[in-house]
N, C-alpha and C positions, 0 to 999 in steps of 0.2 A: 504494500500500500504506500502511495507517495506521502512524503512528510509535509507537503504544502498544499493549500495555504496553512500557515502556522498562526494560531490564535495566541496572542499575548494578553494577559489579564493582570492589571496592577490594582489591587484592592486596598484603598485607603480608608481611613475612618469616616471621611465625609463623602468622597466620590470614588468611583471605580472607572479606570481608563482601560479601554480595550482596543486592540488593533490586530489587523490581519497582515501578515508578511508573506512575500512571494519567495521564489527560489533564490533571488539575489539578496535576501534578507532586508528588502525595502518594505516599509510600511505602506500598504496600498489603501487601507481604510483605517480610520480611527473613530472612536466614540467615547463620550464621557457621560456616565449615568450616576445617579445618587446611590451611595452604598446603603442598602436596606437589610438590616440583620434579621428582619421578619420574613424575608422571601425564602421559600423552600426550593429544593432542587428543581421541581417541575416548574415553579414560577420563573426561575432563572433560565431554564431551557426555553420557555416561551419568550422571554426577553431576548435571548440570543437569536432565536429564530426570527423574531421581528426585526432586529437590527440587520441581520444578513439579508432578509427579504427587502427591506426598505432601500438598502444600498445596492441591491443586485449582486451581492457578494456570494461566492461559493462557500459552503460549510467547511470548517477546518478539518484537516487530516491529522493534526497534532496540536498540542497546546502546552503553554508554559504559564505558570501563574505565581504571583507573590501576593501575600496577604498580611496585613497587620490588624485585621478585623475578624477574628474568629467569632462564629463558625462560618462566615461567608465564604472563605476559601474552600473549606470542605464541601459546602453546598454547590459551589461552581464545579468542583471536581466531580461530584456525583452527577450533576446535570450533564456534564460532558460525557461521562462514562455511560450513563443510561440512555441518553437521547442522541448522541453523536458518535458513540462507539470510539471515543478518544480517551486515552489515559494521559491525564495532564502531569507534567513534571512540575512539582511544587518546590520552590526555591527555599533553601535554608543553608546555614553555614555548614551543616553536617554533610551535604551532598555536593559540595564544591571543593574538591581536594586541591585544586590549583590556586585557591584563594587563601591568603594568610590573614586571619582576623586577629589583630594584635591588641585584644582587649583582655581584661581580667577574667571575663566570662564570655568566651567567643560565641557560645550558642545562643546568647540573648540578642545578638544584633538583628535588627529588622530586615526582613527579606527585601524590602524596597531599597534599603541602603546598599545591599549587595548588588542589586540591579544598577544603581547609580555608579558603582565602581566600574562596571563593564561599559556603561554608557559614556563615562568620562574618558575612556582610554584614547579616543580619537583626538582629544585636545592635548594630550601629554607628550607629543613628539619632541617638543623643545623644553619640557619642564619635567623635573623629577617628581613633582607633587601636583595634586589637584585638590581643590575644595569645591564640593558640590553643595550649593545652597538650595534646598528643596522646600519650597513654600507650600505647605499643606495645613492640616489641622494644627500640627506643630511645625515649626521651621527647623529643619535638620541641617547642620553643617557637617558634611561627611569628608573627612580628611583621608586622602588616598595617596599611596606611594606607588611608583613603578614596580612591576612585577606582581600586580594584583594584591597589593597590601592594603588592608583596611586598618588605618592607624588610630581611629577614634573620631571624636567630633564634639559637637555642641548641640543640645536640644533646647529650643526656645519656644515660648508660646506663639502660636500662629497669629497673624495680624487680625483675621476675622474673629478669632476667639478673644483676643484682647478687646476688640471693639464691642463684642457682645457682652463681655463682662462689665465694661463701662456703662453701656446702655441699661443693663439690668439693675445696676446699683444707683443709677442717677436717673430717676423717673422723668425729669424735665428735659433731659437731653434727647434730641430727635435722632432717630436712626438714619444713617446717611450711607451713601455709596462711597466705598473706599476708592477715591480718585484724588490725584494730586491737584492742589489749588495752584493758582498763579503765583502767589507769594506766601512766605512763611507767616507773616503777620496777618492774623485773621481780622476781618472787619465785621463779621457776624458769627453766630454760633456754628453754623454748618462749616464755614470756611475755617474757623479755628479748630474744629474737630478734625477736619481733613488734614490740616497742617500737622497736628499732633500725631494722628494715627498713621499717616503716610510718610511725611518727612521724618518724624520721630522714629518710625520703624526702619526706614532706610538708613538712618544714621546709626541705629543699633547694629544693623547688618554690616555696615562699613567698619564700625568699631571692632566687632568681633573678628572680621576678616583680617584687620590689621594685627590684632593680637595673635591670631593663628599663624599668620605669615611670620611674625617675629619669633615664634617658637620653632619654626621649621629650619633645617640646615640648608635648604635650597629654595629656589624660586617655585612658587605655586601659581597655577592658573585657576581662576575662580569662575565657576559656571553656575548660572541660576536656572532653575526649572520649577514647575508647579504654577498654579493659577495666578498667584499674586505677583509672580515675576513680571508679568506684563505691566502691572501698575507701577512698579519701581524701576522699570527699564529707563535708563537715561538719568535717573536720580542717584542711584548708588554709584559711587566713584570707584569702588574696589572690585566690581564684577566685570570680568573680561568678555564673557560669552553668555548668551541667552539661548536656551534650547528647550522648548516646550515638550518635546518628545523624548528627552534624554532617558527617563526611567523606562519607558516602553521599549525604546530601541535597545537599551541595556538588557532588558529581558530577552529580546530576540537574539542578541549576540551572546548572551550567557547560554541560552539553549543550544546555539550552534557550536559553542566551544567545548561542550561536554565530550 
């Protein structure tokens, strides 16, 4: 049975990103859906069938998935097994022998962070290190060394989570869209909130990247991915590359490297 199309599934706490890759490991279709822990395997099979049908895409012949939201990963694997006759490869530190996880407890590293390691490799030709800033429910800073070394990183509260916490504790503050204002000094409440939440968050990212780079013995390229990356593009001074599909592409390249 052919291995392609290959379905890559990256399950986060807030959203799930899916993609189909062809024989050249190129993503031909991508989708983003809300992560729903209440959906059962048959529900997920219907969702997958609907996505493929809407896009005119062929059903997958192989699958690779990473999940930080149990039991959603297990339910996707069951859906693929029962309804598509596909046995998904589920990413973990235990089944990637060529990856060195240099943490105190290597087994606890999130599967999405291992995918970022593979996705970052194409940016490391002229750098010994890379830092992937992955903007999700949390913002992860993944520090990677050549030779597929996962060195550690930083976990920070995600921008939307920070905003939601502020709105829930201050009833008079309006809920706003996280978008960059024209100036840092706010002339009204919405403007002031956007400045604090977007410019303040961008400066936090820049500050942490400077600290990380100062601790590394060589130069590091910084790559941003995840939904909020689009908002801070051009604002953060320490980020070199923006790549919305880095984690999904990393999943595909991880699968191909086994």
